[in-house]
ChimeraX commands (.cxc) that place a marker at each C-alpha (Angstrom):
marker #1 position -13.30,-8.32,-14.59 radius 0.5
marker #1 position -15.75,-9.48,-12.71 radius 0.5
marker #1 position -15.55,-9.38,-9.03 radius 0.5
marker #1 position -11.77,-8.37,-9.86 radius 0.5
marker #1 position -12.65,-4.46,-7.61 radius 0.5
marker #1 position -14.46,-3.14,-10.62 radius 0.5
marker #1 position -17.72,-1.34,-10.90 radius 0.5
marker #1 position -20.18,-3.49,-12.55 radius 0.5
marker #1 position -21.78,-2.19,-15.70 radius 0.5
marker #1 position -20.25,1.14,-16.32 radius 0.5
marker #1 position -17.51,2.72,-18.96 radius 0.5
marker #1 position -15.50,5.78,-18.43 radius 0.5
marker #1 position -15.39,8.32,-20.47 radius 0.5
marker #1 position -16.45,9.35,-24.26 radius 0.5
marker #1 position -15.29,9.52,-27.30 radius 0.5
marker #1 position -15.68,12.13,-30.14 radius 0.5
marker #1 position -18.64,12.57,-32.76 radius 0.5
marker #1 position -17.12,9.83,-34.82 radius 0.5
marker #1 position -15.87,7.20,-32.09 radius 0.5
marker #1 position -12.80,8.14,-33.72 radius 0.5
marker #1 position -10.42,9.46,-30.86 radius 0.5
marker #1 position -11.18,10.06,-27.15 radius 0.5
marker #1 position -12.68,13.09,-26.22 radius 0.5
marker #1 position -13.03,12.80,-22.13 radius 0.5
marker #1 position -11.47,10.60,-19.06 radius 0.5
marker #1 position -8.66,10.14,-21.36 radius 0.5
marker #1 position -6.11,7.35,-20.28 radius 0.5
marker #1 position -2.35,5.96,-21.05 radius 0.5
marker #1 position -1.53,2.53,-20.74 radius 0.5
marker #1 position 0.45,3.58,-17.97 radius 0.5
marker #1 position -2.71,4.11,-16.44 radius 0.5
marker #1 position -4.02,1.41,-17.03 radius 0.5
marker #1 position -1.20,-0.81,-15.75 radius 0.5
marker #1 position -1.36,0.96,-12.46 radius 0.5
marker #1 position -4.54,0.33,-12.06 radius 0.5
marker #1 position -4.31,-4.16,-12.71 radius 0.5
marker #1 position -1.27,-3.99,-10.83 radius 0.5
marker #1 position -3.40,-2.25,-7.97 radius 0.5
marker #1 position -6.25,-4.77,-8.33 radius 0.5
marker #1 position -3.92,-7.42,-8.00 radius 0.5
marker #1 position -2.15,-5.37,-4.77 radius 0.5
marker #1 position 0.96,-4.44,-5.78 radius 0.5
marker #1 position 2.12,-1.19,-5.29 radius 0.5
marker #1 position 2.93,-0.32,-9.26 radius 0.5
marker #1 position 5.70,2.56,-7.68 radius 0.5
marker #1 position 7.53,0.14,-6.14 radius 0.5
marker #1 position 7.53,-2.60,-8.36 radius 0.5
marker #1 position 11.12,-2.09,-10.11 radius 0.5
marker #1 position 14.02,-4.66,-12.50 radius 0.5
marker #1 position 16.57,-4.06,-13.81 radius 0.5
marker #1 position 17.36,-3.28,-17.52 radius 0.5
marker #1 position 20.89,-2.58,-19.01 radius 0.5
marker #1 position 22.20,-1.42,-15.40 radius 0.5
marker #1 position 19.48,0.87,-14.70 radius 0.5
marker #1 position 16.47,0.18,-12.12 radius 0.5
marker #1 position 13.18,1.23,-14.18 radius 0.5
marker #1 position 9.21,0.93,-13.29 radius 0.5
marker #1 position 6.79,-1.39,-15.01 radius 0.5
marker #1 position 4.51,2.08,-15.41 radius 0.5
marker #1 position 7.33,4.24,-16.40 radius 0.5
marker #1 position 7.02,7.54,-14.37 radius 0.5
marker #1 position 3.65,8.58,-15.61 radius 0.5
marker #1 position 0.84,6.05,-14.04 radius 0.5
marker #1 position -1.78,7.02,-12.37 radius 0.5
marker #1 position -4.25,4.62,-10.36 radius 0.5
marker #1 position -7.95,5.59,-12.13 radius 0.5
marker #1 position -10.25,5.53,-8.65 radius 0.5
marker #1 position -13.19,6.43,-10.80 radius 0.5
marker #1 position -13.57,2.83,-11.78 radius 0.5
marker #1 position -12.77,1.09,-8.94 radius 0.5
marker #1 position -15.82,-0.55,-6.81 radius 0.5
marker link #1:1,2 radius 0.2
marker link #1:2,3 radius 0.2
marker link #1:3,4 radius 0.2
marker link #1:4,5 radius 0.2
marker link #1:5,6 radius 0.2
marker link #1:6,7 radius 0.2
marker link #1:7,8 radius 0.2
marker link #1:8,9 radius 0.2
marker link #1:9,10 radius 0.2
marker link #1:10,11 radius 0.2
marker link #1:11,12 radius 0.2
marker link #1:12,13 radius 0.2
marker link #1:13,14 radius 0.2
marker link #1:14,15 radius 0.2
marker link #1:15,16 radius 0.2
marker link #1:16,17 radius 0.2
marker link #1:17,18 radius 0.2
marker link #1:18,19 radius 0.2
marker link #1:19,20 radius 0.2
marker link #1:20,21 radius 0.2
marker link #1:21,22 radius 0.2
marker link #1:22,23 radius 0.2
marker link #1:23,24 radius 0.2
marker link #1:24,25 radius 0.2
marker link #1:25,26 radius 0.2
marker link #1:26,27 radius 0.2
marker link #1:27,28 radius 0.2
marker link #1:28,29 radius 0.2
marker link #1:29,30 radius 0.2
marker link #1:30,31 radius 0.2
marker link #1:31,32 radius 0.2
marker link #1:32,33 radius 0.2
marker link #1:33,34 radius 0.2
marker link #1:34,35 radius 0.2
marker link #1:35,36 radius 0.2
marker link #1:36,37 radius 0.2
marker link #1:37,38 radius 0.2
marker link #1:38,39 radius 0.2
marker link #1:39,40 radius 0.2
marker link #1:40,41 radius 0.2
marker link #1:41,42 radius 0.2
marker link #1:42,43 radius 0.2
marker link #1:43,44 radius 0.2
marker link #1:44,45 radius 0.2
marker link #1:45,46 radius 0.2
marker link #1:46,47 radius 0.2
marker link #1:47,48 radius 0.2
marker link #1:48,49 radius 0.2
marker link #1:49,50 radius 0.2
marker link #1:50,51 radius 0.2
marker link #1:51,52 radius 0.2
marker link #1:52,53 radius 0.2
marker link #1:53,54 radius 0.2
marker link #1:54,55 radius 0.2
marker link #1:55,56 radius 0.2
marker link #1:56,57 radius 0.2
marker link #1:57,58 radius 0.2
marker link #1:58,59 radius 0.2
marker link #1:59,60 radius 0.2
marker link #1:60,61 radius 0.2
marker link #1:61,62 radius 0.2
marker link #1:62,63 radius 0.2
marker link #1:63,64 radius 0.2
marker link #1:64,65 radius 0.2
marker link #1:65,66 radius 0.2
marker link #1:66,67 radius 0.2
marker link #1:67,68 radius 0.2
marker link #1:68,69 radius 0.2
marker link #1:69,70 radius 0.2
marker link #1:70,71 radius 0.2
view
């Protein structure tokens, strides 16, 4: 992801004492996909496809762009 629009050398969030579960700044794969699409210049809310006669979004209705990791 170097040079792709992310802050270099940073981490986002933290885990519990044992490193088992996220404890702070918990994100989902919907957020990850929305952020990647944003970096590619694609609006994740406008990107749709038809599946079984229903128009769907790749990020469903949950995705949020993670602005804190963008440079």
